[in-house]
C-alpha positions, 0 to 999 in steps of 0.5 A: 745562375746559368749563363744566358746570352741574348742580343742586346738592343743597343747593338742594333741601334745606329749612332743617330738613333735617339734611343741609342744616344740616350743609352750610350749616355747611360753607359757612361754613368753606369761605368762610373757606378761600377768604378770601371775606369779605376778597375781598368786603370789599375789592371792595365798598369799591372799588365804593362809594368814589366814591359821593356822600353820602347813605344807601346801598341794597345788595342781596345775592342768595343771602345764605344765613344772612347771616353772611358779610354780617355779616363783610363790613360790620361790618369796614367803616366805618359806613354813612350813616344810613338805609342799607338792606342787602337780604339775599335768599334762597330760604329763611328762614335768616337768622341773628338774631345776624348781623342784630343785628350789622349793625343795631349797625353802622348798617345796616337789614338786610332779610331777604327770602325770595324767588327772585332771578328774582322780584326781578329781574322786579319792574316797578319795583324800588328802585334800588340802589347795589350788588348783590353775590353770593357763589357764586350766578351759577354756578348759572345756565345759559349760557341764563340768565346773559345775561338775569340780568346784564342785569337786574342792570346795569339797576338798580344803579350797581355790582356785585360777584360772587364765584364758584368758579374753574373750574380743575384746582387748584380741582377738586383742592381740592374733591375733598379736602374729604372729608379735612377732614370735610365733609358728603357734600352739601357734597363733591358740590356743591363739585365741581359748583360748580367745574365750573360756575364761571368763569375769564378774562373770561367774565362780562365778555363777557356784561356789557351795555353794557360801554362805560358801565362800568368792569369788572374780572375776575380770579382771587382767592385760591386758589379764587375768581373775582372780577368788579367793575363800576362805572357810569362817571359823565359828566364 
């Protein structure tokens, strides 16, 4: 299957749109079906395990309603005091309960309504210990991907990306979502997501300065694709 990127319907639906609300609820269920929280939790723990003492600064790009962030971080050890979790999305859809759970666990969550491209274009962005995404990079065209990855790499010590796996099995699963009661928007977007997903070492081949990084890319679970990169420290 060749990679094919098409606009996804949910991206154009504002938070108040009924179809958008239904599809965002479906996405929570789909993340559970994919085992995303567990995959992401293990990956971010690996990415931060060798970090020195001091507060953390972590950024999630395309964070949606922040419920996934709450499921990931509240099941990991409490972060050092003063740690910031920046949750960035184009829509103001962050769930108050999820933000409260993160605060109770020791994080200072910051819900930022901004296009990721705008954040990456900031002339002096804050340095982050980890940038991670879930189902975000597959929205980018082949022309957009290299520059985005380069800008992420320039401002972080580690990165974790969970994306759709581009495979016939994943495509079959996406086409079965209607049998499980998913919204038409979700069903359309799921098929488009699989076609725009990744496999093999496609992201690794685009990651800049690979010799300065420890990089791992592989299938994860039944339907997901995982990429991890950690900057190598000098001996």
